[in-house]
Phi, psi and omega in degrees: 000132182292340182293345177299334182294334183291304178294329177297321177294326177294319177298317180296318180294318179294321178296318178296321179296320178294325177298317180295318179297317179297321179294320178299313181293325179295331182258023181303326182253018178273118182301131176078000182291143181246129181302139183241150175221149175268146172247146185235156175217154180284155177280149185312126181291142177267135177282129179249011183118200179229157177277179183299331179265010175093357178290142180289141174261113186236137179238126181293157182244014177122198184231154177215155177282130181253350179172171177230123182250142175255138177270105185268023175292162184293141170270170179293140178278130177242111179288127183250338184076006179265121186304324186279349181282147180217143176240124179264123180244121185109198183287150171118171181219150170287148179257125180231155185224130182265184184294342177266012180064028177273117180274128175224178189226143184213156173256350182280117183254028180278060185282158176226187182237131180274184184292341177270002180081019180261144176288132181222163170281167176302336179274358177096003177288141181279136176278126187260151179192193182262137183285160175236135177242118182055037176085003180251120181279135178250099181281357176268354180277164176292154180292139178224161176298141178278125182247136175234044184299119182289352177276356182291142177240154173252127183292162180292152174237116183291146177293134176238336178223152174210159176212158181219126175274099189234141170246135176254131186291113181293339182271000181287156182284156176298133183096348178293148182237158174214133181240144178221129180264158172212137181269131178233167184238143175265186186292344178263359181089004178285140179272147175224141181258110172279137175241124177256117179254123179259138178232126181290118180256008179080165177053051179056034183233135176229133172267149177231153175222128180253131183218163174233158177303140182303325181297333181295334180249019175089006181263181180227001186261219182289163180306147182270117178288140180238346178194147175221161179178188183228140175249133178245139180236152176271184184292348177263002179084013179268140180293129179244341179206134000295158180269357178215185182294156176266113181250177177079017176281112188241134176237107183247170178065036182296139186294334181275001179084010180288165177296158175302133179271129176242112189245152173236129178265111180281108179271355180225144179277185184295340179266003179087007179275138181293144179266351176241127181233166175233102180233161180280074179207162182305135176297127182199155175248116184283323182199159175231157181211133175213157189257012179261169175200160180272183178295138181230148176252152182292126180249344180178178179206159180226140177263119181277171185295336178267010178088000177291128176267107186259118181274142173252133185246161184294345178264021176069016178262155172239145184209137178291131178263343181161181180220123183294134180276150176232131181247148177223166185224154178294325181223094183293335178291344179275358179292148179259125178279134181235012179085167181064028181068015185255151174234152173242147176288145178229175176299325181290323182285331186088168181288144179295135172257109188261135178205215181236161180296143177080007180222150177064030180084000179282152178286181180256166183244137173247123179281165179058033183204163174229156175270125180278171176301148177259021178289133177257120181298314182297320179294321180292322178294321177297317178294326180294319179297317179298315181296321180295315180294323177296318179297314180299320181295316179293323177296322178295319177299317181296319178296317180298316180294327177294318179296318178298317180299317179295320178296323180294318179297321179295323178296320182291320181283000000 
């Protein structure tokens, strides 16, 4: 009897549904895994004629699987404390590239670092992103592997400006002195100690002399003066002259062969308030600030919400090392699963639109964390019960039809 095909199709559909449920539960702890469901449709109805009023008499021929859908909603964030791990929340996929230059896409951010200092998946695929040159990310460049090589160094930056929050004691005697040091850097990253000596000249007036150790310029004697001048204060102890920064402080002939240092002493802050005052209190320097630094080596890195991998260096500087790329598709259900948490673009999915996290509809990235599977145990058990009951019902129909068939054969015989 051809009708046996109908319950058999039901058994096949229920079995396929149980397979999907089993796969979901098996991947409950798979980072970035997305819950899947089967969709079904009836098989084309057969026309058996028409009724008395002209309505068609149609009998179904069973059920068939029409597709498999993935639930791309966010999984729970699990903080791992591993710098190389990333969790993508919202739309998008990480872009990875294998040794055969095969580009694929994944939601699993359990990345690690290979021997070359490149971010990779556990399978060895390289995590792709936009390169950074001198800390500036170029999102118009082609995608390259993201590197966090701990052998990387940041070159020295020579000091060009400095400031000191200093008070000079208004009650000090004429001729009294006060000295304050500040460390600056030359073009090779060598440190030099500038010493500013203030001398009370009376009538709200202080003379200053800036010097460096004689050895810094190849000498052996007394400190080498590099600048002198006068500071004027009003009756409230506020600096009135100079009215702007002191520029043209030059240190040449450095013993280490570095370039001539050209410095500016900022006597006023960004709000125009003087950084040097004259009050009836002990002469003291509360803080110093300069914009140079020495050579630094990479000590760690952090992944920001936009995917920027920001390196921290031993000289207290931070610098972008690159920016992780995020890809999205017009139809994510059209992606082809290839195992290992990877997807491939297909004609149905459309071409990948690559950008950065937090822009163009892409989700954001959380560093030191991974996205867990979004499989719901309770939901899968509920689906399992339905699939089991469906299977039992179809099996019962098949048994009943077998009994009818046997009875029919007995009647004929």
